[in-house]
C-alpha positions as CSV (number, residue, x, y, z in Angstrom):
1,M,88.9,-194.6,-119.6
2,M,87.8,-191.4,-117.8
3,S,85.5,-190.6,-120.8
4,F,83.4,-193.7,-119.9
5,Y,83.8,-193.9,-116.1
6,M,80.5,-194.0,-114.3
7,R,78.8,-192.6,-117.4
8,D,75.2,-193.1,-118.6
9,V,74.7,-194.6,-122.0
10,V,71.5,-193.1,-123.3
11,S,72.1,-192.1,-126.9
12,I,74.8,-193.0,-129.4
13,I,75.3,-189.3,-130.3
14,D,76.4,-188.7,-126.7
15,F,79.7,-190.4,-127.7
16,S,82.6,-189.1,-129.8
17,R,84.6,-190.9,-132.4
18,D,87.5,-191.2,-129.8
19,D,85.1,-192.7,-127.3
20,L,84.0,-195.4,-129.8
21,E,87.5,-196.2,-131.0
22,K,88.4,-196.6,-127.3
23,L,85.5,-199.0,-126.9
24,F,86.5,-200.9,-129.9
25,R,90.0,-201.4,-128.6
26,M,88.6,-202.6,-125.3
27,T,86.3,-205.0,-127.1
28,D,89.4,-206.5,-128.9
29,K,90.9,-207.1,-125.4
30,M,87.7,-208.8,-124.3
31,M,87.6,-211.3,-127.2
32,P,89.8,-213.9,-125.4
33,Y,87.5,-213.7,-122.3
34,K,84.0,-214.0,-124.0
35,R,83.9,-217.7,-123.1
36,G,86.0,-218.1,-120.0
37,G,85.5,-214.7,-118.4
38,I,87.7,-212.4,-116.4
39,E,86.7,-211.4,-112.9
40,V,87.3,-207.6,-112.9
41,L,83.8,-206.7,-111.7
42,K,83.5,-209.0,-108.7
43,G,81.2,-207.6,-106.1
44,K,79.3,-205.4,-108.6
45,I,75.6,-205.9,-109.3
46,M,73.7,-205.1,-112.5
47,A,70.0,-204.6,-112.5
48,S,68.4,-205.7,-115.7
49,L,65.0,-203.9,-116.1
50,F,63.4,-205.1,-119.4
51,L,59.8,-203.9,-119.7
52,E,59.7,-204.9,-123.4
53,P,60.4,-208.3,-124.9
54,S,64.1,-209.1,-125.5
55,T,66.2,-212.1,-126.0
56,R,69.6,-211.1,-127.4
57,T,70.0,-207.8,-125.7
58,R,68.9,-208.9,-122.2
59,L,70.8,-212.2,-122.2
60,S,74.0,-210.7,-123.7
61,F,74.1,-208.0,-121.1
62,E,73.5,-210.5,-118.3
63,S,76.1,-212.9,-119.8
64,A,78.6,-210.0,-120.1
65,M,78.2,-209.0,-116.5
66,K,78.6,-212.5,-115.3
67,R,81.7,-213.1,-117.5
68,L,83.2,-210.1,-115.8
69,G,82.6,-211.7,-112.4
70,G,79.6,-209.5,-111.4
71,D,76.1,-210.5,-110.4
72,V,72.7,-209.7,-112.0
73,I,69.2,-209.1,-110.7
74,T,66.5,-209.2,-113.3
75,V,63.1,-207.8,-114.1
76,S,61.7,-209.2,-117.3
77,G,58.3,-207.7,-118.0
78,A,56.0,-205.9,-115.5
79,E,54.2,-209.1,-114.5
80,G,55.1,-210.2,-111.0
81,T,56.5,-206.8,-110.0
82,S,55.2,-203.8,-108.1
83,L,54.6,-202.1,-111.5
84,M,51.5,-204.3,-111.7
85,K,50.4,-202.8,-108.4
86,G,50.6,-199.4,-109.9
87,E,54.2,-198.4,-108.8
88,S,55.5,-195.8,-111.2
89,F,58.5,-196.3,-113.4
90,I,60.3,-193.5,-111.5
91,D,59.8,-195.2,-108.2
92,T,61.0,-198.5,-109.7
93,I,64.2,-196.8,-110.8
94,R,64.6,-195.3,-107.3
95,M,64.4,-198.7,-105.7
96,L,66.8,-200.4,-108.2
97,D,69.2,-197.5,-107.5
98,N,69.5,-198.8,-104.0
99,Y,69.9,-202.4,-105.0
100,A,72.4,-202.3,-107.9
101,D,75.6,-200.6,-109.1
102,I,74.3,-200.1,-112.7
103,I,70.9,-200.4,-114.3
104,V,70.1,-201.6,-117.8
105,V,66.7,-200.4,-119.0
106,R,64.5,-201.3,-122.0
107,H,61.2,-199.5,-122.3
108,K,58.6,-198.9,-125.0
109,Y,58.5,-195.1,-124.5
110,E,61.0,-192.7,-126.0
111,G,62.9,-190.8,-123.3
112,A,62.5,-193.5,-120.6
113,A,66.2,-194.1,-120.3
114,R,67.0,-190.4,-120.2
115,L,64.4,-190.0,-117.4
116,A,66.0,-193.0,-115.5
117,A,69.4,-191.4,-115.9
118,D,68.1,-188.1,-114.4
119,I,66.8,-190.0,-111.4
120,A,69.4,-192.7,-110.6
121,E,72.7,-192.1,-109.0
122,V,74.2,-195.2,-110.6
123,P,74.9,-195.4,-114.3
124,I,72.0,-196.1,-116.7
125,I,72.4,-198.0,-119.9
126,N,69.7,-197.7,-122.5
127,A,68.9,-201.2,-123.9
128,G,66.3,-199.7,-126.3
129,D,63.5,-197.2,-125.7
130,G,60.8,-196.2,-128.1
131,R,61.5,-195.8,-131.8
132,R,64.8,-193.9,-131.7
133,Q,67.5,-195.1,-129.4
134,H,69.4,-198.3,-129.0
135,P,73.0,-197.2,-128.4
136,T,74.6,-200.4,-127.5
137,Q,73.2,-202.2,-130.6
138,T,74.7,-199.4,-132.7
139,M,78.0,-199.8,-131.0
140,I,77.9,-203.5,-132.0
141,D,76.9,-202.6,-135.5
142,L,79.7,-200.1,-135.9
143,Y,82.3,-202.4,-134.4
144,T,81.1,-205.1,-136.8
145,V,81.7,-202.8,-139.8
146,Y,85.1,-201.9,-138.4
147,K,86.1,-205.5,-138.0
148,L,84.8,-206.6,-141.4
149,K,86.0,-203.6,-143.5
150,G,88.8,-202.2,-141.4
151,R,87.1,-198.8,-141.4
152,I,83.7,-197.1,-141.1
153,D,84.6,-194.0,-143.1
154,D,84.2,-193.7,-146.9
155,L,81.8,-196.7,-147.3
156,T,78.4,-196.7,-149.0
157,Y,75.6,-197.9,-146.7
158,G,72.1,-199.0,-147.5
159,L,69.4,-199.3,-144.8
160,V,66.4,-201.3,-146.0
161,G,63.1,-202.2,-144.4
162,D,61.3,-200.4,-141.6
163,L,63.0,-197.1,-141.3
164,K,60.0,-195.4,-139.6
165,Y,59.6,-197.5,-136.5
166,A,62.9,-199.5,-136.1
167,R,65.0,-197.9,-133.4
168,T,68.0,-199.9,-134.5
169,A,67.9,-198.2,-137.9
170,A,67.4,-194.7,-136.5
171,S,70.2,-195.3,-134.0
172,F,72.6,-196.7,-136.6
173,I,72.0,-193.7,-138.8
174,M,72.9,-191.4,-135.9
175,G,75.9,-193.5,-135.2
176,L,77.2,-193.1,-138.7
177,S,77.2,-189.4,-138.3
178,I,80.1,-189.8,-135.8
179,F,82.2,-191.0,-138.8
180,R,82.4,-190.0,-142.4
181,P,80.3,-192.4,-144.6
182,K,80.5,-191.9,-148.4
183,K,76.8,-192.1,-148.8
184,V,73.7,-193.5,-147.1
185,Y,70.8,-194.9,-149.1
186,L,67.4,-195.1,-147.2
187,I,65.5,-197.9,-148.9
188,S,61.9,-198.5,-147.9
189,H,58.2,-198.6,-148.8
190,E,56.7,-195.2,-148.9
191,L,54.8,-195.9,-145.7
192,L,58.0,-196.9,-143.9
193,R,60.2,-193.9,-144.8
194,A,62.5,-192.5,-142.2
195,R,60.8,-189.9,-140.0
196,E,61.5,-186.2,-140.6
197,E,63.6,-185.8,-137.4
198,I,66.0,-188.5,-138.8
199,L,66.2,-186.8,-142.2
200,D,66.8,-183.5,-140.5
201,F,69.5,-185.1,-138.4
202,L,71.2,-186.4,-141.6
203,K,71.0,-182.9,-143.2
204,R,72.5,-181.2,-140.1
205,S,75.3,-183.8,-140.0
206,G,76.2,-183.1,-143.6
207,I,75.8,-186.8,-144.6
208,K,75.0,-187.4,-148.2
209,Y,71.8,-189.5,-148.4
210,E,69.1,-190.6,-150.8
211,E,65.7,-192.1,-150.3
212,V,64.8,-194.9,-152.8
213,T,62.1,-197.6,-152.9
214,N,63.9,-200.2,-155.1
215,L,66.9,-202.0,-153.6
216,R,67.9,-203.3,-157.0
217,E,68.6,-199.8,-158.2
218,V,71.4,-199.3,-155.7
219,I,72.6,-202.8,-154.6
220,S,75.7,-202.6,-156.8
221,E,76.9,-199.5,-155.0
222,L,76.6,-200.8,-151.5
223,D,79.5,-201.8,-149.2
224,I,77.1,-202.5,-146.2
225,L,73.5,-203.5,-146.4
226,Y,71.7,-203.0,-143.0
227,V,68.4,-204.9,-143.0
228,T,65.6,-204.5,-140.5
229,R,62.4,-206.5,-140.0
230,I,59.1,-204.8,-140.3
231,Q,58.1,-204.4,-136.7
232,K,54.4,-205.3,-136.4
233,E,54.4,-204.6,-132.7
234,R,55.2,-200.9,-133.2
235,F,52.5,-200.1,-135.7
236,P,49.7,-198.0,-134.1
237,D,47.3,-199.1,-136.9
238,P,47.2,-202.8,-137.8
239,L,45.9,-202.0,-141.3
240,E,49.1,-200.0,-141.9
241,Y,51.1,-203.1,-141.1
242,E,49.0,-205.2,-143.5
243,K,49.9,-202.8,-146.3
244,V,53.6,-203.1,-145.9
245,K,54.3,-206.6,-144.6
246,G,56.6,-208.6,-146.9
247,S,57.6,-205.4,-148.8
248,Y,61.3,-206.5,-148.9
249,K,63.1,-209.8,-149.0
250,I,66.8,-210.2,-149.6
251,T,67.3,-213.0,-152.0
252,L,70.1,-214.6,-154.0
253,D,68.6,-213.0,-157.1
254,I,68.9,-209.5,-155.7
255,L,72.5,-210.2,-154.6
256,K,73.7,-211.3,-158.0
257,D,74.4,-207.6,-158.8
258,A,76.1,-206.9,-155.4
259,K,79.8,-206.1,-154.9
260,D,81.8,-209.2,-154.2
261,D,82.7,-207.9,-150.7
262,L,79.2,-206.6,-149.7
263,K,78.3,-207.5,-146.1
264,I,74.8,-207.8,-144.9
265,L,74.0,-206.8,-141.3
266,H,70.8,-207.3,-139.3
267,P,70.2,-206.6,-135.6
268,L,68.1,-209.7,-135.3
269,P,65.7,-211.3,-134.8
270,K,65.0,-211.8,-138.5
271,V,61.7,-213.2,-139.7
272,D,61.1,-213.4,-143.5
273,E,63.0,-210.4,-144.8
274,I,66.1,-212.5,-145.6
275,D,65.9,-215.7,-147.6
276,P,67.5,-218.5,-145.5
277,K,69.7,-219.3,-148.5
278,V,71.5,-216.0,-148.0
279,D,72.6,-217.3,-144.6
280,E,75.1,-219.6,-146.3
281,T,76.7,-216.9,-148.5
282,K,79.8,-214.8,-148.1
283,Y,77.5,-211.7,-147.8
284,A,75.8,-212.8,-144.6
285,A,77.5,-211.1,-141.6
286,Y,74.6,-210.9,-139.1
287,F,75.6,-214.0,-137.1
288,I,79.2,-212.6,-136.8
289,Q,77.5,-209.3,-135.8
290,A,75.5,-211.0,-133.1
291,S,78.6,-212.8,-131.8
292,Y,80.1,-209.4,-130.9
293,G,77.3,-208.6,-128.5
294,V,78.8,-210.1,-125.4
295,P,82.4,-209.0,-125.7
296,L,81.4,-205.4,-126.6
297,R,79.0,-205.2,-123.7
298,M,81.7,-206.7,-121.5
299,A,84.0,-203.9,-122.7
300,L,81.4,-201.2,-122.1
301,L,80.7,-202.4,-118.6
302,A,84.4,-202.6,-117.8
303,L,85.0,-199.1,-119.0
304,I,82.1,-197.7,-117.1
305,F,83.5,-199.2,-113.9
306,G,87.1,-198.3,-114.7
307,A,88.3,-201.9,-114.7
308,E,91.8,-202.5,-115.9
309,V,92.1,-205.3,-118.5
310,E,95.5,-206.4,-119.9
311,K,95.7,-207.6,-123.4
């Protein structure tokens, strides 16, 4: 547990395979407590600082802390806070550092969580910043693959949708580099291709990858299909969004050529990129994926505070 004790969680690539496997084992231990709870963090306070909209990440973190017996103080949006009076993000972090034992941060700017970690004495957890980092979502994604497939190595992955702006996709790609995927297909509209820094990262990591525009061409090869919505709120140019909206939709017709054991992941929320009929198929795993959010974050918090949990 010392590898997690009082540690910041800023980027998935700050963690080793051994770290993640340890987290997975702790998550397994937390499964019996995801409803009733286990009071191993009584007296600890988590500050939840969400300066971008969030439902699942914010509430699952808060639920996780409360299930562990801790308390939560929350800032959701800048409205009603001193940020509206002109207080800087740095000063806000300094104040929360006095009030809480750990701070969970979501921010629209890349690097905000790293800056917070440099300032605060208590651990910082990045709940999503900018277009690149969402480490705890990636931990959940990788844990889901592990539970569904029994391994993360030697599988063929397809990422489809917004690979340019979706931080969940970028973070998942970086997370795969910790393991040994067989191949990664990057499937997107030309205007939504993965950014050069992500492609460079794949090259440096030695991961075999291929960029394609047509999902049908590769669907039969995939073990995991990771779908992201096209994120209108991240487009600097509304006209660019209009060109690509509705580019991809996962339908039963597309899935007729899929492997029998293909599993579809999605970080949620989903809008119109997956036909609702797919929800009822054996391929849909995104609701299972979402159900792991609370126990995995419980496990992460417990590890950071060095809590002992018996199986």
